[in-house]
C-alpha positions as CSV (number, residue, x, y, z in Angstrom):
1,X,-81.7,13.4,147.1
2,X,-82.0,17.1,146.1
3,X,-85.5,18.5,145.7
4,X,-86.7,21.7,144.3
5,X,-89.5,23.5,146.1
6,X,-91.6,26.4,145.0
7,X,-91.8,29.4,147.4
8,X,-93.4,32.8,147.2
9,X,-91.0,35.8,146.6
10,X,-91.6,37.1,150.1
11,X,-90.7,33.7,151.5
12,X,-87.5,33.7,149.5
13,X,-86.5,37.1,150.9
14,X,-87.3,35.9,154.4
15,X,-85.2,32.8,153.8
16,X,-82.3,34.8,152.5
17,X,-82.4,37.0,155.7
18,X,-82.6,34.0,157.9
19,X,-79.6,32.4,156.1
20,X,-77.5,35.5,156.6
21,X,-78.5,35.8,160.3
22,X,-77.7,32.2,161.0
23,X,-74.5,32.4,159.0
24,X,-75.6,29.3,157.1
25,X,-73.8,28.2,153.9
26,X,-77.0,27.1,152.2
27,X,-80.8,27.4,152.4
28,X,-80.9,23.8,153.5
29,X,-78.6,24.5,156.4
30,X,-80.6,27.5,157.4
31,X,-83.9,25.6,157.4
32,X,-82.2,22.8,159.4
33,X,-80.8,25.2,162.0
34,X,-84.3,26.8,162.4
35,X,-85.9,23.5,162.8
36,X,-83.4,22.4,165.4
37,X,-83.8,25.6,167.4
38,X,-87.6,25.2,167.3
39,X,-87.3,21.6,168.5
40,X,-85.3,22.7,171.6
41,X,-88.1,25.2,172.6
42,X,-90.9,22.6,172.7
43,X,-91.2,19.1,174.0
44,X,-88.7,16.6,172.6
45,X,-91.2,13.8,172.8
46,X,-91.7,12.1,169.5
47,X,-88.8,13.9,167.8
48,X,-85.3,12.9,166.7
49,X,-83.8,15.5,169.0
50,X,-84.0,13.1,172.0
51,X,-81.4,10.9,170.2
52,X,-79.0,13.8,169.8
53,X,-79.0,15.2,173.4
54,X,-75.2,15.0,173.8
55,X,-74.4,16.0,170.2
56,X,-73.8,19.6,169.0
57,X,-75.9,21.2,166.3
58,X,-72.8,21.5,164.1
59,X,-72.2,17.7,164.4
60,X,-75.8,16.9,163.6
61,X,-75.7,19.2,160.5
62,X,-72.5,17.6,159.3
63,X,-73.9,14.1,159.7
64,X,-77.1,15.1,157.8
65,X,-75.1,16.7,155.0
66,X,-72.9,13.6,154.7
67,X,-76.0,11.4,154.5
68,X,-77.5,13.6,151.8
69,X,-74.3,13.5,149.8
70,X,-74.2,9.7,150.0
71,X,-77.8,9.5,148.7
72,X,-76.9,11.8,145.8
73,X,-74.3,9.3,144.5
74,X,-75.2,6.6,142.0
């Protein structure tokens, strides 16, 4: 499911910068990469990260994108 969100102009500029720095192909990917990095810095308790200990970030992102694409189909 694709969702539109409303963000402030400053937030959009910040998100564009983050997208470039992380070399993400989309804002969705940039946000996901940021969230995954943050999850690694704090406790993994209660998060999905504990299920992906032996999985690379690239594999996780690919799996999430595939799931999103499946849900967009009729």
